N, C-alpha and C positions, 0 to 999 in steps of 0.2 A: 630885653634888648640891650646889647652892649653899645655904649656910646662911642662915637668916633674918637679915636685916639691915635697919637703918633708915637707909639711905643710898642714893645714886643710882648707885653702882658697878655693881651687877648690872643695873640698868635701862639704863644706858649700854651695857653689854655686849649686852643683848638688842636695843637699838636698832641698834648697829653690825652685829650678826649678821643682823638682819632686812633692813636696807637693802643690806648686802653680798650676801646671798643673792638678793635681788630684782634687783640690778644685774648680778651675775655669772651668774645662772641656776644657782646651786649650792644644796645643802641648807643650812639654817641650822645654825650651830654650837651655839646654845643654844635650848632649847625653853622656851616660856613657863612651863610647869609646874615647870621647874627653878629659876626665879627667884622667890624668896619675899621680895621687898622692897617696902616702901611707897614711894610717891613722896615726894620731899622736900617740905617745906612751901612753899607759895607765899608766902614771906616773905623780904624782903631782910635781910641781916645787921644792918643798923642798927636793925631793929625787933625783934630778939631780945634779951630781957633775962633776968635771973635769975628773974623771975616768970613768964616765958612769952613768947608772941608778942604784940606790939602791932599793931593794925590799921594798914594802909597808909593814906595820906591819900586822901580821895575823889578819884576820877578819875586816880589815880597807878597806873601799872603796875609790877609787880615785874620785876627783872632776870632772874629765873628762869622767868618765865611762858612764854617762847619754848621753853625746854628742856622744860618740863612738857608743852607742846602737842606737841612732837616725840616725847617718850616715849609719849604716848597714841596718837599716829598710828602709831608703830612697833608698838604692841600690836595695832592693827587690821591692819597689814601682816603681822604674824606670823600672825594668824588667816587672812588671805587666802592666804598661802603654804602654810599647813597644809591648808586646805580646798580650794583651787583647784589648787594645784601641789604635791601631796604627793610624797614620795620614792617611794612605791609606784607600780609601773607601771600597775596597774588600780585605779581608784577611781570611786565614784559621786558625782556632783555634782548637787544638787537646786536647783531654782529658789528653794525656801524658804531654803536656806543662803545663796544669792547675795543674796536680798532682805534677809536678816538682816545680812549684812556691809554692804550698802549703807545700811541704816538706822543701823547703828553709826557708819559714816563720816559720814553726814549729821548725826547727833547731835553728833559731835565737831566738825564744822564750825560748827554752830549755837552751840556753847558756846565756840568760839574767841574770845579777847578781840579787840576791834575793832582794836587796834594790830598784830595778827598777820594780819589778813585783807587779802588783796590782791584788789581788785575789777578786773574786766575790762570794757572798753568796746570793742566791735567787735573782739573776740578779741585785744586788746592791753591790757597793764596800764594802769590809770588813771594819768594824769599828775599828779593832785592828791595823790599819796602822797609825803610827805617824811619821812625818818627811820623808815620802817616796817621792822620786823624780820621781815617775812613772806616773804622770798625763797624759803625752802625749803618753806614751808607754802602753796604757790601756790593750789591748789584741789583738791577731792576727785576730779575726773576728769582731771587733767593727767597723773598718774603712776600712781596706783593703779588 
């Protein structure tokens, strides 16, 4: 059992476990219910003071935003692995659970910051993207 923490260590472990399981076709090492950690704050270090968090400048994206998006995607992947590819040989899969997972993934994609979105034109990445950090966050239907 992972103890409650306010850091990203357990979240990174769940992320690695989920993506490794999906890639290798093996069971996950960590279950989501074993990880009781909050996401790190979406604030860069220079905006953390003794009095708390200062807001980022308008239109400025934090350095941790891509990691937070990846952590959230891995939670969805974890649910996909649990519901669609469980370790048990026999399981029931409903259209309702598939629709729920699709809705969660669509909501994640809608909330994704613009600098992490990769747009496609004619099945190829857009050429007008420069300096985007979206390579691993390609689109909801490319990998999942």
